C-alpha positions in Angstrom: 2.0 -12.0 -5.5 1.5 -8.4 -4.6 0.0 -7.6 -1.3 -1.9 -4.7 -2.7 -3.5 -5.3 -6.1 -2.7 -2.6 -8.7 -5.5 -0.2 -9.3 -7.0 0.4 -12.8 -6.6 3.9 -14.1 -10.4 4.2 -14.3 -10.6 3.5 -10.5 -7.8 5.9 -9.6 -8.5 9.4 -8.3 -8.1 12.2 -10.9 -4.7 13.3 -9.7 -3.3 9.8 -9.8 -4.9 9.2 -13.3 -3.1 12.4 -14.5 0.2 11.2 -13.2 -0.2 7.8 -14.7 -0.9 9.4 -18.1 2.2 11.6 -17.7 4.3 8.5 -16.9 2.9 6.6 -19.9 3.7 9.5 -22.2 7.2 10.0 -20.8 8.1 6.3 -20.6 5.8 4.4 -22.9 4.3 2.3 -20.1 3.0 2.3 -16.6 4.7 -0.2 -14.3 3.1 -2.4 -11.6 4.8 -0.2 -9.0 3.1 2.9 -10.3 -0.4 1.5 -10.6 0.0 0.2 -7.1 1.1 3.6 -5.9 -1.9 5.1 -7.7 -4.1 4.0 -4.8 -2.8 7.2 -3.2 -2.2 10.2 -5.4 0.1 11.8 -2.8 2.2 8.6 -2.5 2.5 8.4 -6.3 3.5 12.0 -6.5 6.1 11.6 -3.8 7.9 8.7 -5.3 7.7 10.2 -8.8 10.1 12.8 -7.6 12.6 10.2 -8.5 12.5 11.5 -12.0 13.6 15.1 -11.4 16.3 14.0 -9.0 17.5 11.4 -11.5 17.8 14.2 -14.1 19.7 16.4 -11.7 22.1 13.7 -10.7 22.6 12.4 -14.3 23.6 16.0 -15.3 26.7 15.9 -13.1 27.4 12.2 -12.8 26.5 11.0 -16.3 24.0 8.3 -17.1 26.3 5.3 -16.5 27.4 6.4 -13.0 23.8 7.3 -12.1 22.6 3.9 -13.2 25.4 2.2 -11.3 24.4 4.2 -8.1 20.7 3.2 -8.2 21.6 -0.4 -9.3 23.9 -0.6 -6.2 21.1 0.6 -3.9 18.5 -1.7 -5.4 20.8 -4.7 -5.3 21.7 -3.9 -1.7 18.1 -3.7 -0.7 17.4 -6.9 -2.6 14.6 -5.2 -4.5 13.6 -7.5 -7.3 11.8 -4.9 -9.4 14.3 -2.1 -9.2 17.5 -4.2 -9.4 16.0 -6.0 -12.4 15.1 -2.7 -14.0 18.6 -1.4 -13.7 20.1 -4.7 -14.7 18.1 -4.3 -17.9 19.6 -0.8 -18.5 23.1 -2.1 -17.9 22.6 -5.2 -20.2 21.0 -3.1 -22.9 24.1 -0.8 -22.7 26.3 -3.8 -23.4 27.4 -4.4 -19.8 27.5 -7.4 -17.5 25.8 -6.3 -14.3 27.5 -9.2 -12.4 31.0 -8.2 -13.5 31.1 -4.4 -13.7 34.3 -2.6 -14.4 34.3 0.6 -12.4 36.5 3.7 -12.4 37.4 5.5 -9.1 34.4 7.9 -9.4 31.9 5.1 -10.1 33.4 3.0 -7.3 32.8 5.9 -4.9 29.1 6.4 -5.9 28.5 2.6 -5.8 30.1 2.4 -2.3 28.1 5.4 -1.2 24.8 3.9 -2.5 25.4 0.6 -0.8 26.4 2.3 2.5 23.2 4.4 2.5 21.3 1.2 2.5 23.4 -0.7 5.0 23.7 2.2 7.5 23.6 5.8 6.6 25.1 6.7 10.0 28.1 4.6 8.9 29.2 6.7 6.0 32.9 7.0 6.8 34.9 10.2 6.6 37.0 8.4 4.0 34.0 7.6 1.8 32.7 11.1 2.2 36.1 12.5 1.2 36.1 10.4 -1.9 32.7 11.9 -2.9 33.9 15.4 -2.0 36.9 15.0 -4.2 34.7 15.3 -7.3 31.3 16.6 -6.2 30.2 20.0 -4.9 28.1 20.2 -1.7 24.9 20.8 -3.7 25.7 17.7 -5.8 26.2 15.6 -2.7 22.9 16.9 -1.4 21.1 15.9 -4.6 22.9 12.5 -4.8 21.9 11.7 -1.2 18.3 12.8 -1.7 18.1 10.7 -4.9 19.5 7.8 -3.0 16.9 8.3 -0.3 14.1 8.3 -2.9 15.6 5.1 -4.5 15.6 3.4 -1.1 12.0 4.5 -0.5 11.0 3.0 -3.8 12.8 -0.2 -3.0 11.1 -0.4 0.5 7.7 0.2 -1.1 8.2 -2.6 -3.7 9.7 -5.0 -1.1 7.1 -4.4 1.7 4.1 -4.7 -0.6 5.7 -7.5 -2.7 4.8 -5.7 -5.9 5.0 -8.1 -8.8 7.8 -7.9 -11.3 6.7 -6.4 -14.6 6.5 -9.0 -17.4 8.9 -7.0 -19.7 11.6 -7.3 -17.0 11.5 -11.1 -16.7 14.3 -11.8 -19.2 16.7 -9.5 -17.2 16.3 -11.2 -13.8 19.5 -12.2 -12.0 20.0 -15.9 -12.3 18.9 -17.7 -9.2 16.1 -15.3 -8.1 12.9 -17.0 -7.2 10.2 -17.0 -10.0 7.6 -15.3 -7.8 10.0 -12.6 -6.5 
């Protein structure tokens, strides 16, 4: 059960209400995470920067590698909401998230995402060189910032124990507790 109850849009401050409306128009729904973030318009705005960074990264990595990156981060942080969300995207794309086939580029971004979670100070020269072999400095900056926002989103969901959205229930990894 969530430590902070989601706020209704009617109770949200105008800036948060506007952002929730933008999210509904863009994505067809407003998630439990977003209506929990809506208690604070500035917190909601900060974590919604995920979307422009996602767009930037997807332009140079492609959708699949971008999804693999954020799935790796979310799985590594053990974020039920985010890992389940990205499992859904992978499953709907015809993939088995528990048995992914990765090329060299995808392996590098997955390894990088996991390492950012485990210990960002521990990004080895070898791992960085793998990224540098196919990404420009600006792209590495955007990928790293995107990873940081993804980690922040995971920390938010985990610390506040935000409830898993009902539409994600069928995509849960087998063996995860029913209450998250």
